TORKOLFI-188866 format. One record per residue: residue number from 1; residue in three letters; chain; y, x, z of N, C-alpha, C in turn. Coordinates in steps of 0.001 Angstrom, whole numbers, plus 500000, padded with zeros to 6 digits. Last residue first. Example, Ala and Ser with C-alpha at 12.3 -4.5 7.8 and 13.67 -1.06 7.14 Angstrom:
TORKOLFI-188866
i, aa, ch, ny, nx, nz, cay, cax, caz, cy, cx, cz
2, Ser, A, 497750, 512850, 507080, 498940, 513670, 507140, 500030, 512900, 507870 $
1, Ala, A, 494310, 513190, 507800, 495500, 512300, 507800, 496700, 513200, 507800 $
end
This chain:
TORKOLFI-188866
i, aa, ch, ny, nx, nz, cay, cax, caz, cy, cx, cz
148, Unk, A, 714972, 080835, 160742, 715982, 082208, 160254, 715218, 083381, 161727 $
147, Unk, A, 714108, 078941, 161175, 713389, 079517, 160273, 713814, 080944, 160443 $
146, Unk, A, 716238, 077276, 161926, 714946, 077056, 163393, 714352, 078378, 162324 $
145, Unk, A, 718040, 077002, 160286, 718684, 077666, 161173, 717088, 078199, 161691 $
144, Unk, A, 716462, 074572, 158903, 716606, 075873, 158163, 716895, 077025, 159357 $
143, Unk, A, 717439, 072331, 160362, 716466, 072642, 160885, 715715, 074048, 159761 $
142, Unk, A, 719540, 071943, 159607, 719979, 072118, 160951, 718453, 072707, 160894 $
141, Unk, A, 719592, 069661, 157659, 719637, 071217, 157090, 719546, 072164, 158684 $
140, Unk, A, 719980, 067436, 158964, 718562, 067481, 158267, 718467, 069184, 158034 $
139, Unk, A, 722309, 066999, 158766, 721483, 067770, 159706, 720895, 067916, 159667 $
138, Unk, A, 724599, 067103, 155571, 723671, 066127, 156491, 722756, 067626, 157774 $
137, Unk, A, 726020, 067848, 153737, 724713, 067973, 153234, 723484, 067540, 154518 $
136, Unk, A, 729017, 067966, 153876, 728244, 067004, 153777, 726869, 066891, 153520 $
135, Unk, A, 730291, 069915, 155558, 730296, 070395, 154450, 729342, 069394, 153531 $
134, Unk, A, 730413, 069056, 158268, 731896, 069327, 157715, 731011, 069650, 156245 $
133, Unk, A, 727277, 068615, 158719, 728026, 067796, 158575, 729950, 068005, 157746 $
132, Unk, A, 727043, 071616, 158710, 726480, 070590, 158065, 726864, 069519, 158370 $
131, Unk, A, 728978, 072172, 160920, 728967, 072902, 160179, 728471, 071955, 158651 $
130, Unk, A, 727727, 070442, 163450, 728945, 069966, 162881, 729088, 071018, 161423 $
129, Unk, A, 724918, 071784, 163712, 725237, 070253, 162934, 726655, 069959, 162947 $
128, Unk, A, 725561, 075236, 162968, 725118, 073722, 163790, 725485, 072286, 163359 $
127, Unk, A, 726079, 078401, 162094, 724834, 076952, 161147, 724786, 075661, 162775 $
126, Unk, A, 727260, 079750, 163793, 727994, 078831, 162995, 727134, 078025, 162583 $
125, Unk, A, 725428, 082242, 164641, 726026, 080695, 165303, 727079, 079527, 164456 $
124, Unk, A, 725216, 083383, 161798, 724024, 082389, 162178, 724707, 081371, 163427 $
123, Unk, A, 728353, 083194, 159980, 727321, 083948, 160738, 726215, 082814, 161635 $
122, Unk, A, 728368, 082949, 156347, 728591, 082241, 157506, 727501, 083048, 158831 $
121, Unk, A, 729422, 084920, 153671, 728507, 084433, 154715, 728692, 083823, 155784 $
120, Unk, A, 731183, 085107, 151362, 731373, 084017, 152285, 729928, 084033, 153057 $
119, Unk, A, 728329, 086291, 149276, 729978, 086552, 149642, 730311, 084974, 150658 $
118, Unk, A, 725854, 088466, 148179, 726003, 086951, 149327, 727547, 087630, 149742 $
117, Unk, A, 723948, 089172, 146150, 725294, 089076, 146912, 725718, 087980, 147481 $
116, Unk, A, 720711, 090181, 145368, 721963, 088929, 145652, 722934, 089782, 146418 $
115, Unk, A, 718590, 091207, 142588, 719648, 091590, 143954, 719889, 090292, 144020 $
114, Unk, A, 715249, 092083, 141855, 716320, 090612, 142321, 717035, 091100, 143156 $
113, Unk, A, 713133, 092881, 139615, 713923, 093407, 140900, 714975, 092436, 140798 $
112, Unk, A, 710778, 090474, 138535, 712041, 091014, 137993, 712149, 091495, 139559 $
111, Unk, A, 708273, 087729, 138461, 708422, 089066, 138724, 709025, 090680, 138202 $
110, Unk, A, 709331, 085601, 136973, 709457, 086682, 136903, 709237, 087970, 136971 $
109, Unk, A, 709546, 084066, 139677, 707944, 083860, 138796, 708520, 084987, 137825 $
108, Unk, A, 712006, 084193, 140728, 710881, 085025, 140994, 709147, 085439, 140626 $
107, Unk, A, 713386, 081942, 139298, 713424, 083919, 139100, 712398, 084887, 139528 $
106, Unk, A, 712366, 079796, 140649, 711951, 080182, 138926, 711633, 081385, 138869 $
105, Unk, A, 713264, 080529, 143102, 712074, 080489, 142932, 711542, 080299, 141069 $
104, Unk, A, 716176, 080350, 142389, 715152, 081359, 143300, 713752, 081753, 142738 $
103, Unk, A, 716318, 078004, 141884, 716948, 078731, 140861, 716093, 080727, 141278 $
102, Unk, A, 715653, 076433, 144089, 715018, 075828, 142883, 715279, 077533, 141897 $
101, Unk, A, 717805, 077034, 145969, 716647, 078076, 146236, 715803, 077237, 144797 $
100, Unk, A, 720060, 075269, 144891, 719946, 076906, 144630, 718489, 077276, 144747 $
99, Unk, A, 720136, 072983, 145898, 719043, 073165, 144896, 719103, 074620, 144428 $
98, Unk, A, 722532, 072960, 147169, 721056, 072863, 148146, 719674, 073004, 147084 $
97, Unk, A, 724774, 072582, 145798, 724231, 073972, 146054, 723150, 073685, 146940 $
96, Unk, A, 724651, 069850, 144864, 724140, 071103, 143673, 723953, 072242, 144554 $
95, Unk, A, 725369, 068954, 147432, 724390, 068549, 146891, 723609, 069232, 145650 $
94, Unk, A, 728435, 070732, 147604, 727117, 070115, 148693, 725653, 070511, 147798 $
93, Unk, A, 729252, 071733, 144670, 729481, 071018, 146266, 728260, 070171, 146619 $
92, Unk, A, 728494, 074574, 142823, 728765, 073556, 142988, 728801, 072781, 144342 $
91, Unk, A, 727859, 076736, 143461, 727305, 076539, 141911, 727037, 074825, 141402 $
90, Unk, A, 729331, 078249, 145404, 729528, 078600, 143349, 729193, 078210, 142786 $
89, Unk, A, 729248, 077769, 147781, 729937, 076849, 146475, 729816, 077165, 145532 $
88, Unk, A, 728251, 079444, 149323, 727865, 078302, 149390, 728635, 077155, 148170 $
87, Unk, A, 727491, 081909, 147063, 728359, 081486, 148180, 728316, 080087, 148006 $
86, Unk, A, 726018, 085403, 144831, 725689, 083229, 145963, 727373, 083368, 146541 $
85, Unk, A, 725098, 086417, 142406, 726337, 086499, 143108, 726099, 084502, 143245 $
84, Unk, A, 722536, 088455, 141439, 723271, 086999, 141544, 724007, 087427, 142478 $
83, Unk, A, 720586, 090731, 138853, 721877, 090592, 139997, 722741, 089288, 140305 $
82, Unk, A, 717637, 090923, 138221, 718955, 090124, 137496, 719888, 090434, 139460 $
81, Unk, A, 716640, 093913, 135696, 716958, 093586, 136459, 717574, 092348, 136420 $
80, Unk, A, 715615, 094074, 132781, 714712, 094666, 133473, 715260, 094745, 135203 $
79, Unk, A, 715730, 090592, 130707, 716540, 091752, 131579, 715712, 092865, 132287 $
78, Unk, A, 715185, 089161, 128651, 714318, 089671, 129232, 714965, 090916, 129607 $
77, Unk, A, 716807, 086556, 127435, 717716, 088057, 127185, 716584, 089086, 127858 $
76, Unk, A, 715706, 084241, 127786, 715625, 084805, 126647, 716433, 086374, 126718 $
75, Unk, A, 715171, 083952, 130396, 714171, 084431, 130303, 714219, 085153, 128791 $
74, Unk, A, 718151, 083552, 131103, 717436, 085056, 131533, 715850, 085218, 130829 $
73, Unk, A, 718276, 081453, 130488, 719009, 082214, 129721, 718502, 083420, 130257 $
72, Unk, A, 716419, 079743, 132002, 716353, 079650, 130398, 717248, 081027, 129934 $
71, Unk, A, 717942, 080075, 134260, 716655, 080512, 134048, 715823, 081029, 132906 $
70, Unk, A, 720065, 078292, 133511, 720336, 080085, 134193, 719642, 080771, 133528 $
69, Unk, A, 718912, 076282, 133138, 719943, 076707, 132268, 720055, 078277, 131954 $
68, Unk, A, 718068, 075389, 136231, 717039, 075748, 134953, 717666, 076291, 133574 $
67, Unk, A, 720205, 075426, 137673, 718945, 076269, 137769, 717876, 076423, 136460 $
66, Unk, A, 721591, 073236, 136510, 722337, 074579, 135959, 720944, 076051, 136266 $
65, Unk, A, 720946, 070409, 136348, 720509, 071500, 135256, 720693, 073234, 135434 $
64, Unk, A, 723085, 069122, 138371, 721536, 069338, 138485, 720409, 070364, 137323 $
63, Unk, A, 726533, 070142, 138348, 725396, 069847, 137986, 723763, 070142, 138024 $
62, Unk, A, 727853, 071426, 139592, 728063, 069817, 139894, 727333, 069630, 138867 $
61, Unk, A, 729041, 074005, 136867, 729331, 073788, 138172, 728600, 072544, 138559 $
60, Unk, A, 726831, 074647, 133997, 728197, 074113, 134862, 727979, 074006, 136071 $
59, Unk, A, 725715, 077373, 131865, 725614, 076511, 132975, 726754, 076025, 133773 $
58, Unk, A, 726559, 079268, 129875, 724873, 078224, 129539, 725228, 077480, 130764 $
57, Unk, A, 727727, 082060, 128507, 727958, 080911, 129018, 727210, 079726, 129016 $
56, Unk, A, 727313, 084950, 128069, 726264, 083950, 128006, 726712, 082823, 128884 $
55, Unk, A, 728066, 088022, 127449, 729039, 086687, 128485, 728272, 085733, 127734 $
54, Unk, A, 728022, 091315, 127323, 727647, 090350, 127246, 727762, 089473, 127641 $
53, Unk, A, 729579, 094507, 127822, 729632, 093030, 128736, 729071, 091825, 127616 $
52, Unk, A, 730276, 096377, 125831, 728758, 096646, 126198, 728353, 095309, 127378 $
51, Unk, A, 732725, 096424, 125133, 731825, 095852, 124223, 730448, 095635, 125064 $
50, Unk, A, 734516, 095469, 127700, 733900, 096976, 127327, 733177, 095645, 126548 $
49, Unk, A, 736429, 093270, 129182, 737200, 094469, 128954, 735970, 095776, 127898 $
48, Unk, A, 736246, 090124, 128784, 735525, 091817, 129205, 736312, 092410, 128760 $
47, Unk, A, 735844, 086613, 128158, 736446, 087965, 128984, 735937, 088873, 128891 $
46, Unk, A, 735884, 084693, 125473, 734886, 085587, 126042, 735671, 086805, 126947 $
45, Unk, A, 737182, 081027, 127070, 737194, 082949, 125721, 736103, 083698, 126556 $
44, Unk, A, 736756, 077836, 126988, 735862, 079360, 127675, 736145, 080600, 126912 $
43, Unk, A, 737070, 075563, 125921, 738076, 076396, 125678, 737395, 077998, 126239 $
42, Unk, A, 735400, 073397, 127534, 735462, 073824, 126306, 736028, 075358, 125708 $
41, Unk, A, 735341, 074884, 131100, 735682, 073684, 129638, 734987, 074719, 128479 $
40, Unk, A, 733744, 076075, 132417, 734361, 075604, 132732, 734692, 074114, 131978 $
39, Unk, A, 730525, 077704, 132329, 731272, 076746, 131485, 732040, 076039, 132374 $
38, Unk, A, 729412, 080857, 134215, 729495, 078893, 133962, 730397, 078792, 132979 $
37, Unk, A, 726593, 083462, 132896, 728189, 082562, 133175, 728291, 081158, 133296 $
36, Unk, A, 725377, 085794, 132874, 724813, 084671, 132945, 725888, 083967, 133402 $
35, Unk, A, 725852, 088720, 131565, 726145, 087890, 132430, 726444, 086781, 131890 $
34, Unk, A, 724535, 091491, 130802, 724689, 090202, 130322, 724830, 089061, 131527 $
33, Unk, A, 725183, 095120, 130349, 724991, 094142, 131406, 725202, 092524, 130329 $
32, Unk, A, 723645, 097857, 130380, 724024, 097076, 130035, 723677, 095287, 130001 $
31, Unk, A, 724771, 100672, 132139, 724009, 100250, 131840, 724235, 098738, 130722 $
30, Unk, A, 727315, 102624, 132086, 725932, 102805, 132691, 724656, 101929, 132098 $
29, Unk, A, 729453, 100956, 131633, 729576, 102485, 131532, 728284, 103000, 131852 $
28, Unk, A, 728665, 098589, 133272, 729068, 098220, 131390, 729175, 099809, 131100 $
27, Unk, A, 729585, 098463, 135378, 728493, 098757, 135184, 727784, 099405, 133994 $
26, Unk, A, 732220, 097796, 135119, 732207, 099158, 135977, 730068, 099586, 135503 $
25, Unk, A, 732240, 094950, 134134, 732697, 096146, 133333, 732506, 097827, 134001 $
24, Unk, A, 730737, 094010, 136416, 730277, 093997, 135149, 730712, 095054, 134051 $
23, Unk, A, 732922, 094092, 138644, 731621, 094716, 138995, 731139, 095619, 137385 $
22, Unk, A, 735011, 092560, 137341, 735109, 093730, 137742, 734029, 094572, 137778 $
21, Unk, A, 734015, 089886, 137146, 734402, 090685, 136365, 734639, 092087, 136049 $
20, Unk, A, 733181, 089614, 139316, 732185, 089904, 138885, 732438, 090833, 137834 $
19, Unk, A, 735666, 089290, 140899, 734639, 090705, 141635, 733835, 090417, 140694 $
18, Unk, A, 736477, 086917, 139958, 736815, 088238, 139496, 736201, 089471, 140244 $
17, Unk, A, 734442, 084925, 140665, 734775, 085577, 139048, 735095, 086783, 138841 $
16, Unk, A, 734660, 084969, 143332, 733620, 085809, 142488, 733632, 086014, 141182 $
15, Unk, A, 737247, 084199, 143799, 737339, 085644, 143864, 735735, 085599, 143843 $
14, Unk, A, 738059, 081621, 140330, 737732, 082095, 142432, 737326, 083501, 142257 $
13, Unk, A, 738972, 080687, 138213, 739573, 081490, 138644, 739365, 081444, 140625 $
12, Unk, A, 737820, 081622, 135063, 737090, 080751, 135975, 738201, 081725, 137293 $
11, Unk, A, 737331, 082954, 132590, 738697, 082426, 132909, 738743, 081736, 134507 $
10, Unk, A, 735426, 084900, 134886, 736600, 084103, 133967, 736714, 083997, 133336 $
9, Unk, A, 732234, 083033, 136596, 733104, 083917, 135362, 734580, 084259, 135344 $
8, Unk, A, 729735, 083036, 138361, 731201, 082446, 138113, 732177, 083408, 137223 $
7, Unk, A, 726951, 084332, 137896, 727896, 084185, 138695, 728653, 083329, 137566 $
6, Unk, A, 724223, 086986, 137034, 724252, 085103, 137051, 725668, 085266, 137927 $
5, Unk, A, 723859, 089266, 134952, 723797, 089078, 136226, 724339, 087612, 136435 $
4, Unk, A, 721318, 091230, 133697, 721629, 089932, 133992, 722324, 089464, 135170 $
3, Unk, A, 720663, 093732, 132754, 720722, 093481, 134140, 721531, 092432, 133584 $
2, Unk, A, 718670, 096869, 131480, 719698, 095672, 130665, 719361, 095303, 132466 $
1, Unk, A, 718351, 100481, 130606, 718456, 099733, 131505, 719690, 097980, 130549 $
end
């Protein structure tokens, strides 16, 4: 079995990157793992404890192209399952985070099982006008709360 994990990854120093590092190395004892990772700079080292973990650095935070670059990498790897690590700002600030649903739409076209691990989940009652203003995405997204 082959699993693509989409996530920030070390040497990035965020909690999701460290979580994914540990998850990928543990899962690699059972299945083949490909981490579809971010590029933080041109010096990114391949960081893995296992030779079964392949790290494919193909996307950058704060770009509008990240959903398409991730999708292209997934197409190339042909995984059996896709595991996405998500947090509100994992793929970039405000306007870039808002295009994350494009990635989900594209991946759904593959008809493969998808697992999404939600980090830093915001309670529904906190999704209010103040929250959206604070994060600079505008109160227009408050409409999304009514769909939940």
